[in-house]
Backbone bond lengths (Angstrom), bond angles and torsions (degrees), N, CA, C in turn:
res aa  C-N    CA-C-N  psi(-1)  N-CA   C-N-CA  omega(-1)  CA-C   N-CA-C  phi
1 M - - - 1.453 - - 1.527 109.52 -
2 A 1.340 116.68 132.53 1.449 121.46 -177.00 1.526 110.55 -80.75
3 S 1.330 115.77 146.66 1.442 121.20 176.68 1.522 110.20 -71.82
4 T 1.344 116.71 149.85 1.462 120.63 178.96 1.522 111.55 -79.53
5 E 1.341 116.60 -18.92 1.462 120.43 -179.20 1.519 110.02 -83.06
6 K 1.324 115.05 144.00 1.450 120.87 178.63 1.517 110.32 -115.07
7 I 1.345 115.51 144.72 1.454 120.04 173.72 1.516 108.43 -125.31
8 T 1.315 115.97 169.08 1.449 120.56 178.19 1.531 109.87 -78.88
9 V 1.322 116.27 116.78 1.462 120.26 -174.89 1.522 112.33 -69.38
10 Y 1.342 117.73 -13.32 1.446 120.86 -179.18 1.543 111.29 -92.37
11 N 1.318 116.85 -4.10 1.453 121.29 179.99 1.527 108.57 -99.60
12 V 1.315 116.16 104.46 1.467 120.98 -176.25 1.533 110.78 -65.12
13 A 1.332 117.42 -34.86 1.469 120.63 -179.88 1.523 110.37 -63.14
14 D 1.325 117.65 -40.99 1.468 121.42 178.28 1.531 111.24 -66.98
15 L 1.322 115.96 -40.62 1.459 120.45 178.74 1.517 110.54 -60.96
16 R 1.335 115.18 -45.53 1.465 118.98 -179.30 1.523 112.01 -67.54
17 A 1.337 117.57 -43.84 1.472 121.06 -177.86 1.524 110.46 -62.50
18 T 1.326 116.95 -43.44 1.455 120.56 179.90 1.526 111.08 -65.58
19 T 1.311 116.29 -39.48 1.473 120.85 178.60 1.537 110.90 -67.57
20 D 1.316 116.43 -41.62 1.477 120.37 177.81 1.520 111.00 -60.08
21 D 1.330 117.22 -44.94 1.468 121.32 179.31 1.530 111.03 -62.04
22 A 1.320 115.45 -42.56 1.477 120.05 -179.42 1.533 110.27 -65.45
23 L 1.335 116.81 -37.13 1.463 121.19 179.59 1.530 110.77 -63.91
24 V 1.322 116.18 -45.44 1.487 120.29 179.64 1.523 110.56 -61.65
25 N 1.328 116.68 -45.93 1.467 120.37 -179.92 1.534 111.65 -62.35
26 Y 1.312 116.19 -39.91 1.460 120.53 -178.94 1.523 111.52 -65.62
27 L 1.334 116.71 -46.23 1.470 120.12 -178.73 1.533 110.82 -65.26
28 N 1.323 117.10 -39.29 1.462 119.69 177.57 1.536 111.56 -64.89
29 S 1.347 115.52 -34.92 1.462 119.01 179.64 1.531 112.67 -68.27
30 L 1.339 116.60 -19.14 1.456 121.07 179.25 1.530 112.67 -84.46
31 G 1.305 116.61 -2.33 1.457 120.55 177.69 1.514 114.96 98.73
32 L 1.312 117.65 5.17 1.471 120.00 175.94 1.523 109.75 -72.28
33 V 1.322 115.93 145.90 1.465 121.38 -179.99 1.532 108.37 -98.34
34 Q 1.325 116.47 113.29 1.456 120.41 -176.28 1.528 111.52 -77.94
35 S 1.318 116.05 139.18 1.455 122.96 175.30 1.517 110.11 -102.86
36 H 1.326 116.97 132.09 1.466 121.31 -179.38 1.544 111.56 -108.60
37 A 1.328 116.01 20.46 1.465 119.77 -175.50 1.527 111.83 -61.02
38 L 1.330 117.82 -42.80 1.454 120.14 -178.91 1.518 111.23 -62.63
39 L 1.328 116.43 -46.29 1.454 120.90 -179.89 1.518 111.20 -65.82
40 D 1.324 117.73 -40.66 1.452 121.30 179.91 1.531 112.13 -62.41
41 T 1.328 115.15 -39.34 1.481 119.40 178.62 1.528 110.42 -66.27
42 R 1.338 116.55 -41.91 1.471 119.16 178.75 1.528 111.16 -62.37
43 L 1.337 116.08 -43.27 1.471 120.23 178.75 1.514 111.15 -63.58
44 A 1.347 116.98 -40.91 1.461 120.55 -179.67 1.534 111.13 -61.71
45 L 1.337 116.84 -43.29 1.455 120.71 179.06 1.529 110.95 -65.36
46 G 1.337 116.14 -42.81 1.461 119.99 -178.64 1.523 112.27 -66.41
47 F 1.333 116.60 -45.43 1.462 119.37 -179.74 1.527 111.91 -68.35
48 S 1.321 117.26 -33.25 1.480 120.06 178.05 1.520 110.57 -63.31
49 A 1.321 116.03 -42.29 1.475 119.89 177.99 1.524 110.13 -64.34
50 F 1.336 116.56 -40.75 1.466 120.50 -179.87 1.522 111.89 -64.18
51 L 1.349 116.16 -44.73 1.469 120.67 -179.45 1.528 111.64 -64.75
52 L 1.333 114.93 -36.24 1.464 119.58 177.96 1.520 111.12 -64.02
53 S 1.372 115.88 -44.30 1.471 118.48 178.34 1.521 112.55 -65.72
54 A 1.365 115.90 -36.69 1.471 120.00 178.53 1.531 110.08 -65.22
55 A 1.320 117.59 -42.19 1.470 121.16 178.92 1.521 111.25 -64.09
56 C 1.355 115.57 -40.56 1.464 120.34 179.48 1.532 110.26 -62.81
57 F 1.328 117.06 -41.19 1.458 120.41 178.10 1.514 111.10 -64.94
58 A 1.345 117.12 -40.64 1.469 121.70 -176.48 1.530 111.31 -64.23
59 W 1.346 115.91 -48.39 1.470 115.55 -176.94 1.542 111.81 -73.54
60 D 1.317 117.56 -27.14 1.475 119.61 175.68 1.516 110.10 -70.20
61 Y 1.338 118.11 -35.87 1.458 122.98 -178.27 1.539 110.34 -70.86
62 K 1.329 116.31 -38.88 1.472 120.05 -175.73 1.522 112.98 -87.22
63 L 1.321 117.73 -38.57 1.469 120.98 -172.84 1.527 113.66 -104.62
64 G 1.322 117.29 -15.58 1.453 120.58 -179.41 1.519 111.95 90.69
65 F 1.327 114.90 160.21 1.454 119.87 -174.06 1.535 112.46 -71.23
66 E 1.301 116.56 -42.71 1.447 120.21 -173.29 1.543 112.63 -60.58
67 S 1.329 116.10 -42.22 1.456 120.02 -177.03 1.548 112.95 -79.19
68 T 1.334 116.49 -11.77 1.481 119.81 -176.85 1.516 113.26 -123.17
69 K 1.326 118.29 9.76 1.456 119.40 -173.63 1.524 112.77 -64.30
70 Q 1.335 117.96 -30.26 1.474 119.12 176.49 1.526 110.83 -66.61
71 Y 1.339 115.45 -41.27 1.464 120.04 178.71 1.533 110.00 -68.04
72 T 1.328 115.25 -35.87 1.457 118.62 179.00 1.516 110.35 -66.17
73 L 1.308 118.07 -38.78 1.466 121.33 177.65 1.535 110.50 -61.49
74 I 1.343 115.89 -45.22 1.455 119.69 178.02 1.522 111.06 -62.32
75 A 1.350 116.46 -39.69 1.467 120.97 -179.66 1.524 110.75 -65.05
76 V 1.330 117.35 -40.65 1.473 120.77 178.79 1.512 110.90 -63.12
77 I 1.341 116.98 -41.13 1.462 120.50 179.50 1.526 110.24 -64.96
78 L 1.347 115.96 -45.11 1.469 119.19 178.75 1.512 112.04 -64.34
79 Y 1.335 116.20 -39.60 1.458 120.12 177.85 1.519 111.81 -61.34
80 T 1.328 116.26 -41.60 1.468 120.97 178.54 1.523 111.05 -63.42
81 L 1.347 115.65 -41.95 1.464 119.86 179.72 1.537 110.83 -66.31
82 L 1.325 117.03 -40.53 1.464 120.00 179.81 1.520 111.62 -65.77
83 N 1.333 116.57 -41.41 1.463 119.82 178.57 1.535 111.20 -68.90
84 G 1.333 116.12 -35.73 1.454 118.83 175.40 1.518 112.17 -64.65
85 A 1.340 115.22 -41.11 1.457 119.98 177.23 1.513 111.50 -64.67
86 L 1.340 117.13 -39.27 1.455 121.57 178.86 1.532 110.70 -64.34
87 T 1.320 116.61 -44.28 1.462 121.05 179.27 1.530 110.40 -62.14
88 Y 1.319 115.84 -45.17 1.479 120.69 178.53 1.521 110.25 -60.68
89 W 1.329 117.11 -42.93 1.476 122.09 -178.34 1.524 111.22 -61.12
90 I 1.329 115.45 -44.79 1.472 120.01 -177.59 1.533 111.11 -68.87
91 M 1.337 116.58 -42.45 1.470 120.01 -173.12 1.533 113.48 -81.51
92 F 1.329 117.34 -36.17 1.469 119.27 -170.48 1.534 114.52 -114.68
93 V 1.321 117.22 -15.02 1.465 119.94 178.64 1.523 110.69 -105.63
94 E 1.340 116.39 -55.44 1.471 118.60 178.28 1.531 110.67 -69.11
95 R 1.334 116.49 -50.10 1.458 122.22 177.58 1.524 113.71 52.93
96 G 1.328 116.18 38.62 1.454 119.80 178.67 1.516 113.80 81.55
97 T 1.313 117.40 18.35 1.460 121.33 179.92 1.520 110.04 -64.61
98 I 1.310 116.23 131.24 1.467 120.80 178.55 1.517 112.13 -112.26
99 Y 1.341 116.21 -16.36 1.467 118.22 -179.76 1.519 111.11 -154.43
100 V 1.323 114.91 132.92 1.457 122.14 170.24 1.516 106.76 -133.40
101 G 1.304 116.80 127.42 1.453 119.63 -177.42 1.518 110.25 -157.58
102 S 1.308 114.55 178.70 1.452 121.39 -179.76 1.512 109.53 -148.82
103 T 1.317 114.78 161.67 1.464 119.52 176.13 1.539 108.25 -70.65
104 K 1.318 115.87 163.67 1.463 120.03 -175.27 1.546 111.76 -63.33
105 D 1.327 116.92 -31.51 1.449 118.90 178.22 1.523 113.45 -80.69
106 G 1.327 116.89 -4.98 1.466 121.87 175.95 1.516 114.19 74.71
107 K 1.333 118.24 9.87 1.448 120.73 -177.28 1.525 114.05 -82.49
108 T 1.319 116.06 -24.34 1.477 120.63 -177.69 1.517 110.23 -129.28
109 R 1.325 115.19 135.86 1.455 122.21 178.82 1.507 109.27 -118.05
110 I 1.331 116.39 141.41 1.473 121.16 -179.75 1.524 109.84 -129.55
111 R 1.340 114.68 141.89 1.464 121.22 177.88 1.510 108.32 -136.19
112 L 1.329 117.51 133.85 1.454 122.37 -179.26 1.513 110.41 -125.10
113 I 1.319 114.81 132.63 1.478 122.87 178.92 1.515 107.90 -120.79
114 S 1.294 117.15 125.05 1.460 120.37 -176.62 1.529 111.62 -109.90
115 D 1.319 114.29 157.59 1.459 121.74 177.44 1.523 107.45 -158.28
116 S 1.282 117.83 166.24 1.459 121.74 177.74 1.513 109.72 -128.53
117 K 1.302 115.84 156.63 1.458 121.27 -175.39 1.532 109.11 -139.26
118 K 1.304 116.27 131.06 1.443 120.12 178.68 1.526 111.08 -69.77
119 P 1.314 117.06 148.93 1.477 118.93 179.94 1.527 112.19 -63.97
120 Q 1.303 115.14 144.53 1.464 119.70 -179.17 1.524 111.68 -76.32
121 Q 1.325 116.42 -29.27 1.449 119.72 179.70 1.515 109.94 -121.35
122 K 1.301 116.00 149.71 1.458 121.84 -179.39 1.524 109.56 -65.60
123 G 1.331 115.95 135.29 1.452 119.91 178.75 1.529 112.81 98.74
124 E 1.337 117.50 -14.23 1.456 120.42 179.09 1.528 110.39 -88.57
125 A 1.337 115.45 155.91 1.456 120.87 178.69 1.519 110.63 -77.41
126 P 1.340 118.68 146.99 1.472 120.55 175.93 1.524 110.71 -66.41
127 L 1.318 115.97 160.89 1.462 121.47 -174.18 1.537 111.06 -104.67
128 Y 1.321 114.21 147.25 1.466 122.07 174.02 1.519 107.43 -108.76
129 K 1.353 115.70 118.56 1.452 120.26 -177.62 1.522 109.46 -106.56
130 L 1.320 115.63 134.90 1.462 121.06 -177.54 1.513 109.33 -133.99
131 R 1.336 115.63 123.93 1.475 121.87 173.89 1.498 108.31 -107.47
132 V 1.312 115.62 128.41 1.465 120.99 -173.26 1.524 109.09 -122.56
133 E 1.320 116.45 135.75 1.459 122.22 173.78 1.534 108.41 -122.98
134 V 1.319 116.01 116.95 1.455 121.89 177.28 1.538 107.84 -110.32
135 E 1.311 116.42 118.46 1.463 121.13 -173.30 1.521 111.37 -116.49
136 D 1.323 115.08 132.60 1.453 121.33 170.19 1.530 107.79 -81.91
137 V 1.332 117.04 111.76 1.455 120.87 -172.66 1.540 111.71 -61.99
138 K 1.319 116.98 -35.97 1.457 120.06 -175.60 1.536 112.07 -70.89
139 T 1.319 116.56 -46.12 1.471 120.64 -176.27 1.528 112.60 -95.07
140 G 1.332 117.33 -18.04 1.470 120.66 -177.78 1.513 113.43 78.29
141 K 1.326 117.67 5.67 1.466 121.54 -179.96 1.514 109.72 -73.33
142 K 1.342 115.75 134.00 1.463 120.32 -178.45 1.533 111.34 -115.30
143 E 1.311 114.30 139.30 1.475 121.24 172.73 1.531 107.76 -110.10
144 K 1.327 116.11 122.16 1.461 120.13 -178.64 1.531 110.29 -107.93
145 I 1.293 115.11 129.76 1.474 122.06 -176.48 1.525 108.93 -128.39
146 E 1.305 116.17 140.52 1.458 121.20 175.98 1.535 108.79 -125.34
147 L 1.320 114.99 127.46 1.464 121.46 178.27 1.536 108.27 -119.37
148 E 1.305 115.31 141.18 1.457 121.02 178.03 1.524 108.03 -143.17
149 R 1.337 115.73 107.60 1.462 120.35 -177.03 1.530 110.23 -134.09
150 K 1.317 115.31 161.10 1.465 120.61 -179.74 1.530 110.18 -80.86
151 F 1.332 115.20 141.31 1.459 119.95 177.62 1.531 111.15 -61.15
152 S 1.316 116.37 -27.30 1.464 120.07 -177.70 1.518 113.30 -66.78
153 E 1.340 116.97 -9.95 1.456 119.82 178.33 1.523 111.74 -73.56
154 W 1.340 117.59 -21.77 1.471 119.38 179.05 1.532 113.01 -132.66
155 F 1.332 117.45 8.76 1.455 121.82 170.58 1.520 108.23 -119.38
156 D 1.328 116.84 132.42 1.465 118.38 174.27 1.523 109.66 -83.77
157 A 1.295 116.64 177.25 1.470 121.34 -174.24 1.518 112.95 -66.44
158 S 1.343 117.22 -22.15 1.471 119.90 -179.41 1.531 112.08 -87.54
159 G 1.348 117.09 -4.94 1.446 120.71 177.79 1.511 115.47 96.49
160 R 1.321 116.77 13.76 1.470 119.83 177.09 1.524 110.38 -88.12
161 F 1.325 114.98 138.29 1.452 121.49 177.49 1.514 110.03 -84.14
162 V 1.349 116.13 131.78 1.465 121.76 179.17 1.527 107.13 -113.13
163 A 1.313 116.68 116.99 1.468 121.33 -169.48 1.537 113.00 -72.84
164 A 1.326 117.09 -40.49 1.481 119.97 -171.64 1.529 113.86 -56.67
165 P 1.333 120.12 -49.38 1.475 119.43 179.94 1.528 112.06 -63.60
166 F 1.329 117.07 -37.30 1.473 120.40 -179.43 1.524 110.78 -66.90
167 Q 1.317 116.34 -44.29 1.471 120.16 178.78 1.517 111.55 -64.31
168 T 1.316 117.03 -34.62 1.458 120.67 178.14 1.524 110.67 -66.48
169 V 1.335 116.96 -39.70 1.473 121.00 177.29 1.529 110.30 -59.56
170 L 1.317 116.69 -44.67 1.456 120.78 -179.34 1.531 111.76 -67.52
171 A 1.316 117.35 -44.01 1.459 121.17 -176.64 1.521 111.45 -67.52
172 Q 1.334 116.50 -35.00 1.477 119.73 -178.80 1.535 111.72 -84.35
173 G 1.347 117.21 -20.66 1.444 119.77 -177.04 1.522 114.51 -97.82
174 I 1.334 117.13 -21.30 1.457 121.89 -176.95 1.525 108.17 -120.26
175 S 1.309 117.90 117.78 1.458 122.22 -172.86 1.532 111.70 -60.40
176 L 1.339 117.55 -42.84 1.452 120.53 -178.99 1.525 111.45 -61.92
177 V 1.312 116.88 -43.46 1.466 121.42 178.90 1.520 109.66 -65.07
178 G 1.344 116.58 -39.32 1.450 119.92 178.16 1.524 113.03 -61.66
179 K 1.325 117.10 -35.37 1.473 120.86 177.88 1.526 110.66 -69.11
180 L 1.332 115.79 -36.66 1.462 119.42 -178.54 1.520 112.54 -78.69
181 D 1.318 116.61 -24.25 1.468 121.62 -179.01 1.531 109.28 -133.33
182 P 1.346 118.18 70.17 1.466 121.17 -173.56 1.533 113.84 -62.72
183 K 1.336 117.32 -26.46 1.462 119.66 -179.56 1.525 111.39 -63.91
184 R 1.325 116.15 -39.60 1.468 120.26 179.31 1.521 111.07 -76.29
185 A 1.336 116.47 -25.61 1.462 119.68 -175.47 1.525 112.17 -78.43
186 V 1.330 116.60 -21.02 1.464 120.03 -177.72 1.526 109.47 -69.52
187 V 1.312 116.55 130.00 1.453 121.23 178.11 1.511 109.16 -66.84
188 A 1.320 116.15 132.67 1.471 120.52 -177.13 1.518 111.64 -60.41
189 A 1.315 114.26 137.50 1.467 119.85 177.68 1.522 110.90 -76.06
190 A 1.340 115.66 169.01 1.459 119.41 179.56 1.514 110.78 -60.17
191 P 1.320 119.39 136.03 1.460 121.66 -175.58 1.516 112.31 -66.27
192 S 1.331 114.65 144.72 1.466 119.86 176.79 1.516 108.88 -80.70
193 S 1.332 115.37 173.35 1.469 120.09 -180.00 1.516 110.51 -65.55
194 E 1.354 115.92 -35.17 1.466 120.10 179.69 1.540 110.38 -66.77
195 Q 1.350 115.68 -40.29 1.475 118.68 177.96 1.520 111.45 -66.86
196 N 1.330 117.42 -34.75 1.466 119.83 176.20 1.510 111.72 -63.28
197 V 1.354 115.70 -37.12 1.456 119.78 178.34 1.523 110.44 -63.03
198 V 1.366 115.27 -42.08 1.463 119.66 178.89 1.515 111.05 -61.73
199 R 1.326 116.66 -43.05 1.466 120.44 178.75 1.530 110.73 -58.79
200 E 1.333 116.37 -42.57 1.464 120.18 -179.27 1.508 110.85 -66.39
201 Q 1.345 117.52 -34.83 1.465 120.47 -178.93 1.530 111.08 -69.12
202 F 1.328 117.02 -38.19 1.466 120.21 -176.91 1.523 113.29 -94.92
203 A 1.314 117.49 -7.72 1.470 120.65 -173.63 1.518 111.73 -60.76
204 E 1.343 116.43 -34.43 1.463 119.40 -177.37 1.507 112.40 -86.50
205 T 1.331 117.95 -3.42 1.448 121.26 -179.32 1.532 110.34 -76.65
206 P 1.320 119.67 125.25 1.473 120.67 -178.26 1.537 110.87 -62.29
207 G 1.314 115.30 138.57 1.452 119.30 173.96 1.511 115.09 97.95
208 Y 1.329 118.28 -5.73 1.464 120.56 -179.30 1.526 109.98 -99.56
209 T 1.320 115.67 112.53 1.458 120.67 176.98 1.524 109.53 -83.08
210 A 1.347 115.94 172.98 1.465 120.07 -179.77 1.524 110.78 -61.54
211 E 1.330 117.27 -38.19 1.465 120.70 -178.85 1.526 111.06 -66.23
212 I 1.340 116.40 -40.30 1.466 120.25 179.34 1.530 109.96 -66.32
213 L 1.327 117.10 -40.67 1.469 120.58 177.49 1.524 110.47 -61.54
214 D 1.326 116.50 -38.58 1.460 120.39 178.39 1.543 110.15 -63.28
215 A 1.332 115.53 -41.94 1.467 119.18 -179.37 1.515 111.00 -64.51
216 I 1.347 117.20 -41.65 1.459 121.15 178.26 1.517 110.50 -62.42
217 A 1.338 115.43 -46.38 1.454 119.90 -179.41 1.518 112.82 -64.64
218 S 1.324 115.81 -39.56 1.455 120.52 179.18 1.528 110.15 -64.44
219 G 1.322 116.12 -42.08 1.455 119.26 178.17 1.503 112.60 -63.08
220 L 1.333 116.31 -37.22 1.454 120.60 177.20 1.528 110.14 -65.94
221 G 1.348 115.60 -39.41 1.455 119.40 -179.84 1.506 111.23 -63.05
222 E 1.348 117.44 -40.40 1.448 120.63 178.69 1.508 110.64 -66.52
223 S 1.361 117.30 -38.98 1.458 120.56 179.22 1.517 110.61 -64.88
224 S 1.350 115.81 -40.42 1.452 119.65 -179.25 1.509 111.10 -65.35
225 T 1.344 115.95 -41.33 1.461 120.18 179.17 1.528 110.76 -62.20
226 T 1.345 116.39 -42.64 1.462 120.22 179.18 1.509 111.10 -64.25
227 A 1.354 116.34 -42.17 1.436 120.70 -179.72 1.531 111.08 -64.09
228 A 1.344 115.08 -40.86 1.466 118.83 -179.60 1.524 110.15 -65.72
229 T 1.309 117.22 -40.26 1.464 120.58 178.92 1.510 111.33 -65.00
230 T 1.348 115.75 -41.31 1.472 119.92 178.14 1.505 111.15 -64.04
231 G 1.343 115.19 -42.64 1.463 119.69 179.66 1.497 112.41 -64.44
232 S 1.316 116.22 -39.28 1.470 120.25 178.35 1.510 111.28 -63.91
233 S 1.325 117.13 -40.46 1.466 121.30 179.58 1.507 110.59 -66.37
234 A 1.337 116.17 -39.61 1.464 120.13 178.93 1.510 111.20 -63.91
235 N 1.346 117.55 -42.17 1.459 121.09 178.54 1.514 111.65 -62.36
236 Q 1.353 116.07 -39.70 1.456 119.62 178.99 1.523 111.14 -64.72
237 D 1.335 117.80 -40.49 1.454 121.09 178.63 1.519 111.53 -65.25
238 A 1.356 115.96 -38.67 1.463 120.40 179.31 1.522 110.28 -65.18
239 G 1.340 115.63 -39.62 1.480 120.05 178.94 1.501 111.46 -62.76
240 K 1.338 116.51 -40.83 1.455 120.31 179.25 1.523 111.34 -62.56
241 K 1.354 115.74 -42.33 1.462 119.68 179.96 1.542 111.59 -63.35
242 R 1.350 116.79 -39.54 1.465 119.97 179.99 1.522 110.58 -65.22
243 R 1.337 116.89 -38.60 1.468 120.29 -179.21 1.525 110.77 -66.39
244 R 1.361 116.08 -32.15 1.451 118.29 176.46 1.519 112.17 -68.89
């Protein structure tokens, strides 16, 4: 199902931010427990530097510079160290991390780092790059996965985000996600004649990519299967009543 909100498809930052938010929501919906330790540490460093500068301003305003210059010197040194630590944390520890979480039993930990890449050729869609680390907490063994897909696979031409193709990419590309969402991980079967008709009907509609058409057709296939099952059950019940 496509989102009702639209973004500018030419703005790579918006494409990445929207995708990152959708990824976090999707993983949390699968029952993973998100860890906010990285973000909490960054906030602690930032607020500590802010409080230090505010305190320095307060005592300089009330007591004057001459009587507090030694304290001001210490505050400047501490402020520099805190900002240096914050910069190091963002560049070398977080490294663009958008999600850290673990399974409910705590046996498996997952970390995802996102990035974007401009298209190499004019007219192509920008790329969404995802680096994934899945760690077995008990053994310490890590599985590293790299995904690189076009934003156009889950954004239509008008800028609406379509969740189904994006979730399928994650479930089929990341083993842990595939285990938690096996329906998305299953490779789509060959399309039926009815699904081919749907593709032909929507193919000329602006903004529908091949992945979105697949999602629409797959949804129709599931609806048809449900309807056929319901109809079959109804016929069986009617037959039983006639025999009575």
